[in-house]
C-alpha positions as CSV (number, residue, x, y, z in Angstrom):
1,M,36.2,7.5,8.3
2,A,34.2,4.8,8.0
3,S,31.3,5.1,6.0
4,P,28.2,5.0,7.7
5,R,25.9,2.2,7.4
6,F,22.0,1.4,7.8
7,S,21.1,-0.9,10.8
8,F,18.5,-3.4,10.0
9,S,16.6,-6.1,12.9
10,F,17.2,-9.6,11.3
11,H,14.8,-12.5,12.3
12,R,15.4,-16.4,12.2
13,L,13.2,-19.1,10.9
14,R,13.1,-22.4,10.3
15,V,11.7,-24.3,7.3
16,G,12.4,-27.8,6.9
17,H,16.5,-27.8,6.2
18,W,16.3,-24.3,5.3
19,E,17.7,-21.9,7.9
20,L,16.5,-18.2,6.5
21,Q,17.8,-14.8,7.9
22,Y,15.9,-11.7,7.1
23,P,14.7,-8.5,7.5
24,E,11.6,-7.7,9.3
25,S,10.6,-6.0,5.8
26,Y,10.3,-9.6,4.7
27,E,8.2,-11.2,7.4
28,F,4.9,-10.6,5.4
29,L,6.3,-12.2,2.2
30,L,7.4,-15.3,4.1
31,K,4.3,-15.7,6.4
32,R,2.0,-15.5,2.7
33,E,4.5,-18.1,1.2
34,L,4.3,-20.1,4.3
35,Q,0.6,-20.5,4.3
36,L,0.4,-20.9,0.2
37,R,2.4,-24.1,0.7
38,R,0.3,-25.6,4.0
39,Q,-2.6,-25.5,1.5
40,G,-0.7,-27.2,-0.7
41,R,-0.7,-24.2,-3.4
42,M,3.3,-24.1,-3.4
43,V,5.9,-26.6,-4.8
44,T,9.0,-24.3,-4.8
45,K,11.5,-23.7,-2.0
46,V,11.3,-20.4,0.2
47,V,14.1,-17.5,-0.3
48,A,14.2,-14.5,1.5
49,P,17.2,-12.8,-0.2
50,G,18.2,-9.2,1.5
51,S,18.0,-6.5,-0.6
52,D,20.1,-4.7,-2.9
53,T,19.4,-1.1,-1.2
54,V,21.4,-2.4,1.8
55,T,24.7,-3.4,-0.2
56,N,27.9,-1.3,-0.6
57,P,29.4,-0.8,-4.6
58,S,32.4,-2.7,-5.4
59,E,36.3,-1.0,-5.7
60,A,35.4,-2.0,-9.6
61,M,31.9,-0.4,-9.7
62,R,33.6,2.7,-7.8
63,A,36.3,3.1,-10.2
64,A,34.1,2.6,-13.5
65,M,31.7,5.7,-12.1
66,A,34.8,7.7,-11.1
67,A,36.2,7.5,-14.8
68,A,32.9,7.7,-16.5
69,E,32.5,10.4,-19.3
70,V,30.1,12.9,-18.2
71,D,28.2,16.0,-19.5
72,D,25.1,17.5,-19.2
73,D,22.2,14.8,-19.9
74,V,19.4,17.6,-19.5
75,L,20.7,19.0,-22.8
76,G,21.1,15.6,-24.1
77,A,25.0,15.5,-24.1
78,D,25.9,13.0,-21.5
79,P,27.5,10.2,-23.5
80,T,27.6,7.8,-20.5
81,A,24.0,8.3,-20.0
82,Q,23.3,8.0,-24.2
83,R,24.9,4.6,-23.9
84,L,23.0,3.2,-20.8
85,E,19.5,5.0,-22.9
86,A,20.7,3.0,-26.7
87,E,21.5,0.0,-24.5
88,M,18.3,-0.6,-22.7
89,A,16.3,0.4,-25.9
90,R,18.3,-2.8,-27.4
91,V,17.7,-4.7,-24.9
92,T,13.9,-3.9,-24.6
93,G,13.3,-3.8,-27.9
94,K,11.8,-0.3,-28.0
95,E,12.4,2.7,-30.1
96,A,14.2,4.4,-27.1
97,A,14.9,4.4,-23.5
98,L,15.1,6.9,-20.7
99,F,17.6,7.0,-17.2
100,V,15.4,7.8,-14.4
101,P,17.1,7.9,-10.9
102,S,14.7,5.4,-9.2
103,G,12.1,3.1,-10.1
104,T,9.0,5.1,-8.4
105,M,10.2,8.1,-10.4
106,G,9.7,5.9,-13.7
107,N,6.3,4.2,-12.8
108,L,5.3,7.8,-12.5
109,V,6.9,9.1,-15.4
110,S,5.3,6.2,-17.4
111,V,1.8,7.0,-16.0
112,L,1.4,10.4,-16.1
113,T,2.5,10.3,-19.9
114,Q,0.1,7.5,-20.7
115,C,-2.9,9.1,-18.3
116,D,-1.9,12.8,-19.7
117,T,-5.9,13.9,-18.9
118,R,-6.5,14.6,-15.5
119,G,-9.5,12.0,-13.8
120,S,-7.9,9.2,-16.2
121,E,-8.4,6.0,-14.8
122,V,-5.3,3.1,-14.2
123,I,-6.0,-0.6,-13.8
124,L,-3.7,-2.4,-11.3
125,G,-3.1,-4.9,-8.9
126,D,-4.4,-4.3,-5.4
127,S,-1.1,-5.2,-4.2
128,S,1.3,-3.4,-6.6
129,H,3.9,-1.5,-5.8
130,I,2.6,1.4,-7.4
131,H,-0.7,1.2,-5.9
132,M,0.9,-0.1,-2.4
133,C,3.9,2.2,-1.6
134,E,4.9,4.8,-4.2
135,N,3.0,7.2,-2.0
136,G,0.0,7.6,-4.2
137,G,2.0,9.9,-6.3
138,I,-0.1,9.0,-9.7
139,S,-3.5,10.6,-8.1
140,T,-1.4,13.4,-5.8
141,I,0.9,14.4,-8.7
142,G,-1.1,13.4,-11.5
143,G,-4.9,13.1,-10.6
144,V,-4.9,9.7,-11.8
145,H,-7.9,7.5,-10.3
146,P,-6.9,4.0,-9.4
147,R,-8.8,0.7,-10.3
148,T,-7.6,-2.1,-8.6
149,V,-8.2,-5.6,-9.5
150,R,-7.6,-8.3,-6.6
151,N,-3.8,-9.7,-7.4
152,N,-3.7,-13.3,-7.2
153,P,-0.9,-15.5,-5.1
154,D,1.1,-15.7,-8.2
155,G,1.0,-11.8,-8.9
156,T,-1.3,-11.8,-11.6
157,M,-4.9,-10.5,-12.3
158,D,-7.5,-12.6,-13.7
159,I,-8.3,-11.5,-17.1
160,D,-11.6,-11.6,-17.0
161,M,-11.9,-9.1,-13.8
162,I,-9.6,-6.7,-15.5
163,V,-12.0,-6.5,-18.6
164,A,-14.8,-5.9,-16.3
165,A,-12.9,-3.6,-14.5
166,I,-12.5,-0.9,-17.9
167,R,-14.7,1.9,-17.9
168,H,-15.3,4.0,-21.2
169,H,-16.7,7.4,-20.7
170,V,-19.6,7.0,-22.9
171,G,-23.6,6.6,-22.4
172,A,-25.0,7.2,-18.9
173,G,-21.2,6.2,-17.0
174,A,-20.0,9.7,-18.8
175,L,-21.4,11.6,-16.7
176,H,-20.7,9.6,-13.3
177,Y,-17.2,7.3,-14.0
178,P,-13.4,8.3,-14.9
179,T,-12.4,6.8,-18.2
180,T,-9.6,4.0,-18.1
181,R,-6.6,4.3,-20.3
182,L,-4.2,2.6,-18.6
183,I,-3.5,-1.3,-17.4
184,C,-0.4,-2.0,-15.1
185,L,1.6,-4.9,-14.6
186,E,4.5,-5.8,-12.1
187,N,6.9,-8.1,-13.0
188,T,8.7,-9.8,-11.0
189,H,5.7,-9.1,-8.3
190,G,6.9,-8.3,-5.0
191,R,4.3,-8.7,-3.2
192,S,3.7,-12.0,-4.0
193,G,6.9,-13.1,-3.2
194,G,8.6,-12.1,-6.3
195,K,6.5,-14.3,-8.7
196,C,7.4,-14.3,-12.5
197,L,4.3,-13.0,-14.7
198,S,4.4,-15.2,-17.9
199,V,5.0,-14.0,-21.3
200,E,1.9,-16.0,-22.5
201,Y,0.4,-14.1,-19.3
202,I,1.6,-10.2,-20.4
203,D,1.0,-10.8,-23.9
204,K,-2.8,-11.9,-22.8
205,V,-3.2,-8.4,-21.3
206,G,-1.6,-6.4,-24.0
207,Q,-4.3,-7.9,-26.0
208,V,-7.0,-7.1,-23.8
209,A,-5.5,-3.8,-23.6
210,Q,-5.5,-3.1,-27.5
211,S,-8.9,-4.1,-27.9
212,H,-10.0,-1.6,-26.0
213,G,-7.9,1.5,-27.3
214,L,-5.9,1.2,-23.4
215,K,-2.3,1.5,-23.0
216,L,-0.5,-1.3,-20.7
217,H,2.7,-0.2,-18.5
218,I,4.8,-3.0,-17.2
219,D,6.6,-1.9,-13.4
220,G,10.1,-4.1,-14.3
221,A,11.8,-3.5,-11.3
222,R,12.6,-7.0,-11.4
223,I,12.4,-7.3,-15.1
224,F,15.9,-9.0,-15.4
225,N,15.0,-11.4,-12.5
226,A,12.1,-12.3,-14.4
227,S,14.0,-12.9,-17.8
228,V,16.9,-15.1,-16.1
229,A,14.3,-17.2,-14.1
230,L,11.5,-17.7,-17.0
231,G,14.5,-18.3,-19.7
232,V,12.6,-15.8,-21.9
233,P,14.5,-12.7,-23.3
234,V,13.8,-9.2,-21.8
235,D,11.9,-7.9,-25.1
236,K,9.5,-11.0,-25.5
237,L,8.4,-9.8,-21.6
238,V,8.1,-6.4,-22.5
239,R,6.7,-6.4,-26.4
240,A,3.1,-5.9,-25.0
241,A,4.2,-2.8,-23.4
242,D,3.6,0.3,-24.7
243,S,6.5,2.7,-25.4
244,V,6.6,6.4,-24.3
245,S,8.2,9.5,-24.7
246,A,9.1,11.2,-21.2
247,R,11.6,13.5,-21.2
248,I,9.9,16.8,-20.2
249,L,8.1,14.8,-17.7
250,R,11.0,13.8,-16.0
251,K,12.3,17.6,-16.0
252,T,8.9,18.6,-14.4
253,L,9.0,16.0,-11.7
254,G,13.2,17.0,-10.6
255,G,14.3,13.7,-12.6
256,G,16.6,15.9,-15.2
257,M,20.2,14.8,-14.0
258,R,23.2,17.4,-15.3
259,Q,25.7,14.9,-14.9
260,M,24.6,10.8,-14.7
261,A,27.5,9.6,-13.0
């Protein structure tokens, strides 16, 4: 019996010598990219790749999954999960890593771990994935207030605007405002056409966070793409980000997997 496949409506677009075929969901990216090119603000070519979510695993991938050693990951006994987490900790230069079943859960667990007081505030881009496409989970589940800063076309937020958005629970504002505890970045930035945030920019935001007693979280769903595009190791791209311990929260959110493979 053939495996069911999702169907998508595709568009075609000609840009110079390029003919692109893309799902409807990428239309907003192309329109924004073309608008910037007409304004003379972009010199790169437009590419609209299909999502990994509409591809199928190869036979070798299926064989590896079938042959993987498994045990109870909730109890910390799954050897495959342990090897994956150890490798990710090594690659990112962090003390430890935690497997979660989705990027959305990874962001949610990270935000809730670092904003462990309800009513905390997080500064993030107005077109970031956490703010736009994760069902408002940081607010509905964690009671975390989002304070948005405008994303530039390259996915960054102006440093001075980040600083201006920081609110501390002191003085007259203590009666009215939530307390900022976290800054979130996204690399690559999806709604900016997959733009890469540079090491220099990330480190500057990290310095701002540190100087104000805040934490920094990086939504790194495409961090390896950024690493390849920039020619920079992943650990340098995330060295300013704070490591977290989130295993209990993963279990609370239903992400504890008895067998990972």
